[in-house]
PDB file with SEQRES, HELIX, SHEET and CRYST1 records, atoms N, CA, C and O in Angstrom:
SEQRES   1 A   77  MET LEU TYR PRO ILE ALA ILE SER THR GLY ASP SER ASP          
SEQRES   2 A   77  HIS ALA TRP GLY VAL GLU VAL PRO ASP ILE ALA GLY CYS          
SEQRES   3 A   77  PHE SER ALA GLY ASP ASP LEU ASP ASP ALA MET ALA MET          
SEQRES   4 A   77  ALA ARG GLU ALA ILE GLU GLY HIS PHE GLU ILE LEU ALA          
SEQRES   5 A   77  GLU ASP GLY ALA PRO ILE PRO CYS ALA GLN LYS VAL THR          
SEQRES   6 A   77  VAL HIS ALA ALA ASN PRO GLN TYR ALA GLY CYS THR              
HELIX    1 AA1 LEU A   33  ASP A   54  1                                  22    
HELIX    2 AA2 VAL A   64  ALA A   68  1                                   5    
HELIX    3 AA3 PRO A   71  TYR A   73  5                                   3    
SHEET    1 AA1 3 ALA A   6  SER A   8  0                                        
SHEET    2 AA1 3 TRP A  16  GLU A  19 -1                                        
SHEET    3 AA1 3 PHE A  27  GLY A  30 -1                                        
CRYST1    1.000    1.000    1.000  90.00  90.00  90.00 P 1           1          
ATOM      1  N   MET A   1    -110.966-102.487 -31.041  1.00  0.00           N  
ATOM      2  CA  MET A   1    -111.083-103.613 -30.158  1.00  0.00           C  
ATOM      3  C   MET A   1    -110.012-103.493 -29.070  1.00  0.00           C  
ATOM      4  O   MET A   1    -108.854-103.189 -29.358  1.00  0.00           O  
ATOM      5  N   LEU A   2    -110.405-103.732 -27.844  1.00  0.00           N  
ATOM      6  CA  LEU A   2    -109.470-103.686 -26.725  1.00  0.00           C  
ATOM      7  C   LEU A   2    -109.056-105.105 -26.350  1.00  0.00           C  
ATOM      8  O   LEU A   2    -109.877-106.022 -26.335  1.00  0.00           O  
ATOM      9  N   TYR A   3    -107.777-105.268 -26.050  1.00  0.00           N  
ATOM     10  CA  TYR A   3    -107.233-106.570 -25.664  1.00  0.00           C  
ATOM     11  C   TYR A   3    -106.837-106.538 -24.194  1.00  0.00           C  
ATOM     12  O   TYR A   3    -106.107-105.645 -23.762  1.00  0.00           O  
ATOM     13  N   PRO A   4    -107.319-107.516 -23.425  1.00  0.00           N  
ATOM     14  CA  PRO A   4    -106.885-107.590 -22.030  1.00  0.00           C  
ATOM     15  C   PRO A   4    -105.383-107.838 -21.956  1.00  0.00           C  
ATOM     16  O   PRO A   4    -104.809-108.508 -22.815  1.00  0.00           O  
ATOM     17  N   ILE A   5    -104.760-107.292 -20.927  1.00  0.00           N  
ATOM     18  CA  ILE A   5    -103.347-107.543 -20.681  1.00  0.00           C  
ATOM     19  C   ILE A   5    -103.191-108.060 -19.255  1.00  0.00           C  
ATOM     20  O   ILE A   5    -103.979-107.723 -18.371  1.00  0.00           O  
ATOM     21  N   ALA A   6    -102.182-108.870 -19.044  1.00  0.00           N  
ATOM     22  CA  ALA A   6    -101.853-109.378 -17.710  1.00  0.00           C  
ATOM     23  C   ALA A   6    -100.546-108.726 -17.296  1.00  0.00           C  
ATOM     24  O   ALA A   6     -99.537-108.848 -17.990  1.00  0.00           O  
ATOM     25  N   ILE A   7    -100.564-108.033 -16.162  1.00  0.00           N  
ATOM     26  CA  ILE A   7     -99.387-107.310 -15.699  1.00  0.00           C  
ATOM     27  C   ILE A   7     -98.856-107.969 -14.433  1.00  0.00           C  
ATOM     28  O   ILE A   7     -99.582-108.150 -13.456  1.00  0.00           O  
ATOM     29  N   SER A   8     -97.583-108.322 -14.469  1.00  0.00           N  
ATOM     30  CA  SER A   8     -96.899-108.870 -13.300  1.00  0.00           C  
ATOM     31  C   SER A   8     -96.147-107.732 -12.623  1.00  0.00           C  
ATOM     32  O   SER A   8     -95.393-107.002 -13.266  1.00  0.00           O  
ATOM     33  N   THR A   9     -96.356-107.591 -11.338  1.00  0.00           N  
ATOM     34  CA  THR A   9     -95.757-106.502 -10.571  1.00  0.00           C  
ATOM     35  C   THR A   9     -94.234-106.580 -10.562  1.00  0.00           C  
ATOM     36  O   THR A   9     -93.652-107.650 -10.378  1.00  0.00           O  
ATOM     37  N   GLY A  10     -93.614-105.451 -10.760  1.00  0.00           N  
ATOM     38  CA  GLY A  10     -92.159-105.367 -10.688  1.00  0.00           C  
ATOM     39  C   GLY A  10     -91.711-104.931  -9.303  1.00  0.00           C  
ATOM     40  O   GLY A  10     -92.530-104.708  -8.411  1.00  0.00           O  
ATOM     41  N   ASP A  11     -90.413-104.816  -9.138  1.00  0.00           N  
ATOM     42  CA  ASP A  11     -89.847-104.315  -7.886  1.00  0.00           C  
ATOM     43  C   ASP A  11     -88.571-103.554  -8.210  1.00  0.00           C  
ATOM     44  O   ASP A  11     -88.318-103.238  -9.373  1.00  0.00           O  
ATOM     45  N   SER A  12     -87.778-103.260  -7.214  1.00  0.00           N  
ATOM     46  CA  SER A  12     -86.574-102.455  -7.449  1.00  0.00           C  
ATOM     47  C   SER A  12     -85.549-103.162  -8.331  1.00  0.00           C  
ATOM     48  O   SER A  12     -84.674-102.516  -8.907  1.00  0.00           O  
ATOM     49  N   ASP A  13     -85.654-104.486  -8.438  1.00  0.00           N  
ATOM     50  CA  ASP A  13     -84.706-105.248  -9.262  1.00  0.00           C  
ATOM     51  C   ASP A  13     -85.299-105.776 -10.568  1.00  0.00           C  
ATOM     52  O   ASP A  13     -84.560-106.245 -11.433  1.00  0.00           O  
ATOM     53  N   HIS A  14     -86.627-105.706 -10.722  1.00  0.00           N  
ATOM     54  CA  HIS A  14     -87.288-106.307 -11.875  1.00  0.00           C  
ATOM     55  C   HIS A  14     -88.314-105.350 -12.480  1.00  0.00           C  
ATOM     56  O   HIS A  14     -88.995-104.616 -11.765  1.00  0.00           O  
ATOM     57  N   ALA A  15     -88.410-105.372 -13.785  1.00  0.00           N  
ATOM     58  CA  ALA A  15     -89.400-104.566 -14.490  1.00  0.00           C  
ATOM     59  C   ALA A  15     -90.791-105.160 -14.297  1.00  0.00           C  
ATOM     60  O   ALA A  15     -90.938-106.319 -13.909  1.00  0.00           O  
ATOM     61  N   TRP A  16     -91.791-104.358 -14.570  1.00  0.00           N  
ATOM     62  CA  TRP A  16     -93.164-104.837 -14.574  1.00  0.00           C  
ATOM     63  C   TRP A  16     -93.369-105.584 -15.892  1.00  0.00           C  
ATOM     64  O   TRP A  16     -93.118-105.025 -16.959  1.00  0.00           O  
ATOM     65  N   GLY A  17     -93.816-106.823 -15.833  1.00  0.00           N  
ATOM     66  CA  GLY A  17     -94.017-107.627 -17.029  1.00  0.00           C  
ATOM     67  C   GLY A  17     -95.436-107.511 -17.546  1.00  0.00           C  
ATOM     68  O   GLY A  17     -96.384-107.389 -16.770  1.00  0.00           O  
ATOM     69  N   VAL A  18     -95.576-107.551 -18.861  1.00  0.00           N  
ATOM     70  CA  VAL A  18     -96.886-107.461 -19.498  1.00  0.00           C  
ATOM     71  C   VAL A  18     -97.001-108.573 -20.531  1.00  0.00           C  
ATOM     72  O   VAL A  18     -96.092-108.788 -21.333  1.00  0.00           O  
ATOM     73  N   GLU A  19     -98.121-109.273 -20.504  1.00  0.00           N  
ATOM     74  CA  GLU A  19     -98.413-110.303 -21.501  1.00  0.00           C  
ATOM     75  C   GLU A  19     -99.806-110.040 -22.057  1.00  0.00           C  
ATOM     76  O   GLU A  19    -100.703-109.607 -21.333  1.00  0.00           O  
ATOM     77  N   VAL A  20     -99.979-110.305 -23.348  1.00  0.00           N  
ATOM     78  CA  VAL A  20    -101.284-110.159 -23.989  1.00  0.00           C  
ATOM     79  C   VAL A  20    -101.781-111.576 -24.273  1.00  0.00           C  
ATOM     80  O   VAL A  20    -101.388-112.184 -25.268  1.00  0.00           O  
ATOM     81  N   PRO A  21    -102.644-112.102 -23.403  1.00  0.00           N  
ATOM     82  CA  PRO A  21    -103.041-113.509 -23.499  1.00  0.00           C  
ATOM     83  C   PRO A  21    -103.643-113.932 -24.843  1.00  0.00           C  
ATOM     84  O   PRO A  21    -103.461-115.073 -25.267  1.00  0.00           O  
ATOM     85  N   ASP A  22    -104.345-113.039 -25.503  1.00  0.00           N  
ATOM     86  CA  ASP A  22    -105.005-113.402 -26.756  1.00  0.00           C  
ATOM     87  C   ASP A  22    -104.096-113.335 -27.980  1.00  0.00           C  
ATOM     88  O   ASP A  22    -104.502-113.721 -29.075  1.00  0.00           O  
ATOM     89  N   ILE A  23    -102.871-112.848 -27.800  1.00  0.00           N  
ATOM     90  CA  ILE A  23    -101.952-112.702 -28.924  1.00  0.00           C  
ATOM     91  C   ILE A  23    -100.678-113.478 -28.599  1.00  0.00           C  
ATOM     92  O   ILE A  23     -99.821-112.996 -27.857  1.00  0.00           O  
ATOM     93  N   ALA A  24    -100.563-114.651 -29.144  1.00  0.00           N  
ATOM     94  CA  ALA A  24     -99.423-115.524 -28.861  1.00  0.00           C  
ATOM     95  C   ALA A  24     -98.101-114.807 -29.126  1.00  0.00           C  
ATOM     96  O   ALA A  24     -97.901-114.226 -30.192  1.00  0.00           O  
ATOM     97  N   GLY A  25     -97.203-114.855 -28.145  1.00  0.00           N  
ATOM     98  CA  GLY A  25     -95.878-114.259 -28.292  1.00  0.00           C  
ATOM     99  C   GLY A  25     -95.824-112.760 -28.097  1.00  0.00           C  
ATOM    100  O   GLY A  25     -94.776-112.151 -28.313  1.00  0.00           O  
ATOM    101  N   CYS A  26     -96.931-112.147 -27.692  1.00  0.00           N  
ATOM    102  CA  CYS A  26     -96.956-110.694 -27.513  1.00  0.00           C  
ATOM    103  C   CYS A  26     -96.777-110.369 -26.035  1.00  0.00           C  
ATOM    104  O   CYS A  26     -97.649-110.649 -25.213  1.00  0.00           O  
ATOM    105  N   PHE A  27     -95.638-109.775 -25.715  1.00  0.00           N  
ATOM    106  CA  PHE A  27     -95.325-109.415 -24.339  1.00  0.00           C  
ATOM    107  C   PHE A  27     -94.391-108.217 -24.325  1.00  0.00           C  
ATOM    108  O   PHE A  27     -93.789-107.875 -25.343  1.00  0.00           O  
ATOM    109  N   SER A  28     -94.273-107.589 -23.175  1.00  0.00           N  
ATOM    110  CA  SER A  28     -93.392-106.436 -23.028  1.00  0.00           C  
ATOM    111  C   SER A  28     -93.117-106.227 -21.548  1.00  0.00           C  
ATOM    112  O   SER A  28     -93.457-107.074 -20.722  1.00  0.00           O  
ATOM    113  N   ALA A  29     -92.506-105.103 -21.214  1.00  0.00           N  
ATOM    114  CA  ALA A  29     -92.199-104.767 -19.830  1.00  0.00           C  
ATOM    115  C   ALA A  29     -92.051-103.260 -19.714  1.00  0.00           C  
ATOM    116  O   ALA A  29     -91.887-102.556 -20.711  1.00  0.00           O  
ATOM    117  N   GLY A  30     -92.111-102.778 -18.473  1.00  0.00           N  
ATOM    118  CA  GLY A  30     -91.934-101.356 -18.214  1.00  0.00           C  
ATOM    119  C   GLY A  30     -91.357-101.130 -16.841  1.00  0.00           C  
ATOM    120  O   GLY A  30     -91.383-102.022 -15.992  1.00  0.00           O  
ATOM    121  N   ASP A  31     -90.837 -99.940 -16.620  1.00  0.00           N  
ATOM    122  CA  ASP A  31     -90.214 -99.596 -15.343  1.00  0.00           C  
ATOM    123  C   ASP A  31     -91.217 -99.426 -14.212  1.00  0.00           C  
ATOM    124  O   ASP A  31     -90.880 -99.621 -13.044  1.00  0.00           O  
ATOM    125  N   ASP A  32     -92.460 -99.059 -14.558  1.00  0.00           N  
ATOM    126  CA  ASP A  32     -93.524 -98.916 -13.570  1.00  0.00           C  
ATOM    127  C   ASP A  32     -94.844 -99.265 -14.245  1.00  0.00           C  
ATOM    128  O   ASP A  32     -94.860 -99.595 -15.431  1.00  0.00           O  
ATOM    129  N   LEU A  33     -95.938 -99.198 -13.515  1.00  0.00           N  
ATOM    130  CA  LEU A  33     -97.235 -99.604 -14.064  1.00  0.00           C  
ATOM    131  C   LEU A  33     -97.615 -98.787 -15.288  1.00  0.00           C  
ATOM    132  O   LEU A  33     -98.055 -99.346 -16.292  1.00  0.00           O  
ATOM    133  N   ASP A  34     -97.451 -97.476 -15.217  1.00  0.00           N  
ATOM    134  CA  ASP A  34     -97.801 -96.626 -16.360  1.00  0.00           C  
ATOM    135  C   ASP A  34     -96.973 -96.979 -17.585  1.00  0.00           C  
ATOM    136  O   ASP A  34     -97.500 -97.075 -18.693  1.00  0.00           O  
ATOM    137  N   ASP A  35     -95.682 -97.171 -17.384  1.00  0.00           N  
ATOM    138  CA  ASP A  35     -94.781 -97.518 -18.486  1.00  0.00           C  
ATOM    139  C   ASP A  35     -95.139 -98.890 -19.053  1.00  0.00           C  
ATOM    140  O   ASP A  35     -95.121 -99.084 -20.268  1.00  0.00           O  
ATOM    141  N   ALA A  36     -95.463 -99.835 -18.184  1.00  0.00           N  
ATOM    142  CA  ALA A  36     -95.819-101.177 -18.639  1.00  0.00           C  
ATOM    143  C   ALA A  36     -97.071-101.142 -19.512  1.00  0.00           C  
ATOM    144  O   ALA A  36     -97.137-101.830 -20.531  1.00  0.00           O  
ATOM    145  N   MET A  37     -98.057-100.349 -19.120  1.00  0.00           N  
ATOM    146  CA  MET A  37     -99.283-100.240 -19.905  1.00  0.00           C  
ATOM    147  C   MET A  37     -99.009 -99.601 -21.270  1.00  0.00           C  
ATOM    148  O   MET A  37     -99.557-100.040 -22.281  1.00  0.00           O  
ATOM    149  N   ALA A  38     -98.175 -98.579 -21.301  1.00  0.00           N  
ATOM    150  CA  ALA A  38     -97.822 -97.937 -22.572  1.00  0.00           C  
ATOM    151  C   ALA A  38     -97.050 -98.898 -23.467  1.00  0.00           C  
ATOM    152  O   ALA A  38     -97.276 -98.947 -24.676  1.00  0.00           O  
ATOM    153  N   MET A  39     -96.142 -99.657 -22.872  1.00  0.00           N  
ATOM    154  CA  MET A  39     -95.351-100.611 -23.648  1.00  0.00           C  
ATOM    155  C   MET A  39     -96.230-101.740 -24.191  1.00  0.00           C  
ATOM    156  O   MET A  39     -95.957-102.274 -25.266  1.00  0.00           O  
ATOM    157  N   ALA A  40     -97.277-102.105 -23.459  1.00  0.00           N  
ATOM    158  CA  ALA A  40     -98.203-103.130 -23.943  1.00  0.00           C  
ATOM    159  C   ALA A  40     -98.875-102.668 -25.228  1.00  0.00           C  
ATOM    160  O   ALA A  40     -99.012-103.437 -26.180  1.00  0.00           O  
ATOM    161  N   ARG A  41     -99.287-101.427 -25.247  1.00  0.00           N  
ATOM    162  CA  ARG A  41     -99.929-100.888 -26.456  1.00  0.00           C  
ATOM    163  C   ARG A  41     -98.965-100.948 -27.640  1.00  0.00           C  
ATOM    164  O   ARG A  41     -99.348-101.362 -28.734  1.00  0.00           O  
ATOM    165  N   GLU A  42     -97.721-100.536 -27.421  1.00  0.00           N  
ATOM    166  CA  GLU A  42     -96.721-100.587 -28.496  1.00  0.00           C  
ATOM    167  C   GLU A  42     -96.483-102.019 -28.954  1.00  0.00           C  
ATOM    168  O   GLU A  42     -96.336-102.274 -30.150  1.00  0.00           O  
ATOM    169  N   ALA A  43     -96.446-102.951 -28.013  1.00  0.00           N  
ATOM    170  CA  ALA A  43     -96.224-104.361 -28.365  1.00  0.00           C  
ATOM    171  C   ALA A  43     -97.369-104.892 -29.217  1.00  0.00           C  
ATOM    172  O   ALA A  43     -97.138-105.606 -30.193  1.00  0.00           O  
ATOM    173  N   ILE A  44     -98.600-104.550 -28.855  1.00  0.00           N  
ATOM    174  CA  ILE A  44     -99.770-105.002 -29.624  1.00  0.00           C  
ATOM    175  C   ILE A  44     -99.723-104.422 -31.030  1.00  0.00           C  
ATOM    176  O   ILE A  44     -99.911-105.147 -32.007  1.00  0.00           O  
ATOM    177  N   GLU A  45     -99.474-103.124 -31.139  1.00  0.00           N  
ATOM    178  CA  GLU A  45     -99.422-102.487 -32.457  1.00  0.00           C  
ATOM    179  C   GLU A  45     -98.320-103.098 -33.322  1.00  0.00           C  
ATOM    180  O   GLU A  45     -98.540-103.376 -34.501  1.00  0.00           O  
ATOM    181  N   GLY A  46     -97.147-103.306 -32.746  1.00  0.00           N  
ATOM    182  CA  GLY A  46     -96.042-103.906 -33.494  1.00  0.00           C  
ATOM    183  C   GLY A  46     -96.345-105.329 -33.913  1.00  0.00           C  
ATOM    184  O   GLY A  46     -96.011-105.741 -35.024  1.00  0.00           O  
ATOM    185  N   HIS A  47     -96.975-106.076 -33.031  1.00  0.00           N  
ATOM    186  CA  HIS A  47     -97.327-107.464 -33.342  1.00  0.00           C  
ATOM    187  C   HIS A  47     -98.328-107.514 -34.498  1.00  0.00           C  
ATOM    188  O   HIS A  47     -98.210-108.349 -35.395  1.00  0.00           O  
ATOM    189  N   PHE A  48     -99.315-106.613 -34.468  1.00  0.00           N  
ATOM    190  CA  PHE A  48    -100.313-106.576 -35.536  1.00  0.00           C  
ATOM    191  C   PHE A  48     -99.690-106.186 -36.876  1.00  0.00           C  
ATOM    192  O   PHE A  48    -100.102-106.690 -37.921  1.00  0.00           O  
ATOM    193  N   GLU A  49     -98.712-105.305 -36.851  1.00  0.00           N  
ATOM    194  CA  GLU A  49     -98.026-104.936 -38.093  1.00  0.00           C  
ATOM    195  C   GLU A  49     -97.359-106.163 -38.717  1.00  0.00           C  
ATOM    196  O   GLU A  49     -97.432-106.377 -39.927  1.00  0.00           O  
ATOM    197  N   ILE A  50     -96.711-106.959 -37.875  1.00  0.00           N  
ATOM    198  CA  ILE A  50     -96.044-108.164 -38.368  1.00  0.00           C  
ATOM    199  C   ILE A  50     -97.066-109.161 -38.909  1.00  0.00           C  
ATOM    200  O   ILE A  50     -96.858-109.755 -39.967  1.00  0.00           O  
ATOM    201  N   LEU A  51     -98.169-109.344 -38.184  1.00  0.00           N  
ATOM    202  CA  LEU A  51     -99.216-110.255 -38.659  1.00  0.00           C  
ATOM    203  C   LEU A  51     -99.760-109.801 -40.007  1.00  0.00           C  
ATOM    204  O   LEU A  51     -99.976-110.619 -40.900  1.00  0.00           O  
ATOM    205  N   ALA A  52     -99.983-108.489 -40.155  1.00  0.00           N  
ATOM    206  CA  ALA A  52    -100.505-107.948 -41.413  1.00  0.00           C  
ATOM    207  C   ALA A  52     -99.513-108.167 -42.554  1.00  0.00           C  
ATOM    208  O   ALA A  52     -99.911-108.540 -43.658  1.00  0.00           O  
ATOM    209  N   GLU A  53     -98.223-107.938 -42.295  1.00  0.00           N  
ATOM    210  CA  GLU A  53     -97.202-108.156 -43.323  1.00  0.00           C  
ATOM    211  C   GLU A  53     -97.157-109.618 -43.768  1.00  0.00           C  
ATOM    212  O   GLU A  53     -96.914-109.917 -44.937  1.00  0.00           O  
ATOM    213  N   ASP A  54     -97.394-110.520 -42.818  1.00  0.00           N  
ATOM    214  CA  ASP A  54     -97.368-111.954 -43.118  1.00  0.00           C  
ATOM    215  C   ASP A  54     -98.697-112.464 -43.659  1.00  0.00           C  
ATOM    216  O   ASP A  54     -98.801-113.630 -44.041  1.00  0.00           O  
ATOM    217  N   GLY A  55     -99.720-111.605 -43.697  1.00  0.00           N  
ATOM    218  CA  GLY A  55    -101.034-112.017 -44.159  1.00  0.00           C  
ATOM    219  C   GLY A  55    -101.741-112.932 -43.163  1.00  0.00           C  
ATOM    220  O   GLY A  55    -102.663-113.661 -43.531  1.00  0.00           O  
ATOM    221  N   ALA A  56    -101.317-112.895 -41.923  1.00  0.00           N  
ATOM    222  CA  ALA A  56    -101.915-113.733 -40.881  1.00  0.00           C  
ATOM    223  C   ALA A  56    -103.134-113.032 -40.287  1.00  0.00           C  
ATOM    224  O   ALA A  56    -103.200-111.802 -40.272  1.00  0.00           O  
ATOM    225  N   PRO A  57    -104.085-113.802 -39.805  1.00  0.00           N  
ATOM    226  CA  PRO A  57    -105.279-113.177 -39.219  1.00  0.00           C  
ATOM    227  C   PRO A  57    -104.976-112.522 -37.873  1.00  0.00           C  
ATOM    228  O   PRO A  57    -104.080-112.953 -37.147  1.00  0.00           O  
ATOM    229  N   ILE A  58    -105.726-111.489 -37.559  1.00  0.00           N  
ATOM    230  CA  ILE A  58    -105.637-110.821 -36.265  1.00  0.00           C  
ATOM    231  C   ILE A  58    -106.508-111.627 -35.298  1.00  0.00           C  
ATOM    232  O   ILE A  58    -107.691-111.835 -35.571  1.00  0.00           O  
ATOM    233  N   PRO A  59    -105.950-112.082 -34.182  1.00  0.00           N  
ATOM    234  CA  PRO A  59    -106.747-112.874 -33.245  1.00  0.00           C  
ATOM    235  C   PRO A  59    -107.829-112.034 -32.564  1.00  0.00           C  
ATOM    236  O   PRO A  59    -107.673-110.828 -32.372  1.00  0.00           O  
ATOM    237  N   CYS A  60    -108.912-112.690 -32.210  1.00  0.00           N  
ATOM    238  CA  CYS A  60    -110.003-112.024 -31.494  1.00  0.00           C  
ATOM    239  C   CYS A  60    -109.650-111.886 -30.024  1.00  0.00           C  
ATOM    240  O   CYS A  60    -108.959-112.730 -29.452  1.00  0.00           O  
ATOM    241  N   ALA A  61    -110.132-110.819 -29.430  1.00  0.00           N  
ATOM    242  CA  ALA A  61    -109.928-110.594 -27.998  1.00  0.00           C  
ATOM    243  C   ALA A  61    -111.034-111.309 -27.231  1.00  0.00           C  
ATOM    244  O   ALA A  61    -112.200-111.281 -27.624  1.00  0.00           O  
ATOM    245  N   GLN A  62    -110.650-111.946 -26.138  1.00  0.00           N  
ATOM    246  CA  GLN A  62    -111.616-112.573 -25.249  1.00  0.00           C  
ATOM    247  C   GLN A  62    -111.909-111.619 -24.094  1.00  0.00           C  
ATOM    248  O   GLN A  62    -111.218-110.616 -23.914  1.00  0.00           O  
ATOM    249  N   LYS A  63    -112.939-111.940 -23.316  1.00  0.00           N  
ATOM    250  CA  LYS A  63    -113.289-111.110 -22.168  1.00  0.00           C  
ATOM    251  C   LYS A  63    -112.253-111.277 -21.062  1.00  0.00           C  
ATOM    252  O   LYS A  63    -111.621-112.327 -20.941  1.00  0.00           O  
ATOM    253  N   VAL A  64    -112.089-110.246 -20.272  1.00  0.00           N  
ATOM    254  CA  VAL A  64    -111.154-110.266 -19.155  1.00  0.00           C  
ATOM    255  C   VAL A  64    -111.469-111.432 -18.212  1.00  0.00           C  
ATOM    256  O   VAL A  64    -110.556-112.062 -17.678  1.00  0.00           O  
ATOM    257  N   THR A  65    -112.749-111.716 -18.009  1.00  0.00           N  
ATOM    258  CA  THR A  65    -113.135-112.791 -17.090  1.00  0.00           C  
ATOM    259  C   THR A  65    -112.599-114.146 -17.518  1.00  0.00           C  
ATOM    260  O   THR A  65    -112.348-115.000 -16.668  1.00  0.00           O  
ATOM    261  N   VAL A  66    -112.418-114.363 -18.804  1.00  0.00           N  
ATOM    262  CA  VAL A  66    -111.846-115.622 -19.299  1.00  0.00           C  
ATOM    263  C   VAL A  66    -110.417-115.767 -18.783  1.00  0.00           C  
ATOM    264  O   VAL A  66    -110.034-116.832 -18.300  1.00  0.00           O  
ATOM    265  N   HIS A  67    -109.649-114.722 -18.882  1.00  0.00           N  
ATOM    266  CA  HIS A  67    -108.249-114.764 -18.461  1.00  0.00           C  
ATOM    267  C   HIS A  67    -108.110-114.712 -16.938  1.00  0.00           C  
ATOM    268  O   HIS A  67    -107.191-115.307 -16.376  1.00  0.00           O  
ATOM    269  N   ALA A  68    -109.017-114.005 -16.274  1.00  0.00           N  
ATOM    270  CA  ALA A  68    -108.971-113.919 -14.810  1.00  0.00           C  
ATOM    271  C   ALA A  68    -109.164-115.291 -14.177  1.00  0.00           C  
ATOM    272  O   ALA A  68    -108.661-115.553 -13.085  1.00  0.00           O  
ATOM    273  N   ALA A  69    -109.893-116.164 -14.864  1.00  0.00           N  
ATOM    274  CA  ALA A  69    -110.124-117.520 -14.347  1.00  0.00           C  
ATOM    275  C   ALA A  69    -108.984-118.475 -14.652  1.00  0.00           C  
ATOM    276  O   ALA A  69    -108.970-119.600 -14.152  1.00  0.00           O  
ATOM    277  N   ASN A  70    -108.027-118.043 -15.468  1.00  0.00           N  
ATOM    278  CA  ASN A  70    -106.897-118.892 -15.867  1.00  0.00           C  
ATOM    279  C   ASN A  70    -105.806-118.825 -14.792  1.00  0.00           C  
ATOM    280  O   ASN A  70    -105.297-117.744 -14.497  1.00  0.00           O  
ATOM    281  N   PRO A  71    -105.442-119.974 -14.206  1.00  0.00           N  
ATOM    282  CA  PRO A  71    -104.409-119.970 -13.158  1.00  0.00           C  
ATOM    283  C   PRO A  71    -103.064-119.402 -13.626  1.00  0.00           C  
ATOM    284  O   PRO A  71    -102.261-118.959 -12.806  1.00  0.00           O  
ATOM    285  N   GLN A  72    -102.821-119.414 -14.917  1.00  0.00           N  
ATOM    286  CA  GLN A  72    -101.573-118.877 -15.451  1.00  0.00           C  
ATOM    287  C   GLN A  72    -101.427-117.390 -15.125  1.00  0.00           C  
ATOM    288  O   GLN A  72    -100.312-116.880 -15.023  1.00  0.00           O  
ATOM    289  N   TYR A  73    -102.543-116.707 -14.964  1.00  0.00           N  
ATOM    290  CA  TYR A  73    -102.508-115.268 -14.716  1.00  0.00           C  
ATOM    291  C   TYR A  73    -102.872-114.910 -13.274  1.00  0.00           C  
ATOM    292  O   TYR A  73    -103.164-113.752 -12.975  1.00  0.00           O  
ATOM    293  N   ALA A  74    -102.855-115.892 -12.390  1.00  0.00           N  
ATOM    294  CA  ALA A  74    -103.114-115.630 -10.973  1.00  0.00           C  
ATOM    295  C   ALA A  74    -102.063-114.661 -10.440  1.00  0.00           C  
ATOM    296  O   ALA A  74    -100.869-114.836 -10.686  1.00  0.00           O  
ATOM    297  N   GLY A  75    -102.496-113.668  -9.729  1.00  0.00           N  
ATOM    298  CA  GLY A  75    -101.587-112.681  -9.163  1.00  0.00           C  
ATOM    299  C   GLY A  75    -101.280-111.515 -10.100  1.00  0.00           C  
ATOM    300  O   GLY A  75    -100.606-110.562  -9.709  1.00  0.00           O  
ATOM    301  N   CYS A  76    -101.769-111.589 -11.325  1.00  0.00           N  
ATOM    302  CA  CYS A  76    -101.551-110.489 -12.276  1.00  0.00           C  
ATOM    303  C   CYS A  76    -102.633-109.444 -12.118  1.00  0.00           C  
ATOM    304  O   CYS A  76    -103.744-109.723 -11.668  1.00  0.00           O  
ATOM    305  N   THR A  77    -102.274-108.234 -12.502  1.00  0.00           N  
ATOM    306  CA  THR A  77    -103.254-107.132 -12.540  1.00  0.00           C  
ATOM    307  C   THR A  77    -103.886-107.126 -13.899  1.00  0.00           C  
ATOM    308  O   THR A  77    -104.745-106.289 -14.176  1.00  0.00           O  
TER     309      THR A  77                                                      
END                                                                             
């Protein structure tokens, strides 16, 4: 299952931010777009490991269009 991610553009002073809207508390950052995408994958995998250890359910992924319509993610890639 693929999970949409919301990426906030970084600059020379700030990292690129990544949030996984369908997984509460799952976020990361990277030095550039490629790094941010790789870090998102690691964040998702790590988050799922913790959920599994706690016996918590894995949340379902929603379609990208659901998140694209959310003003919280306006301006994100």
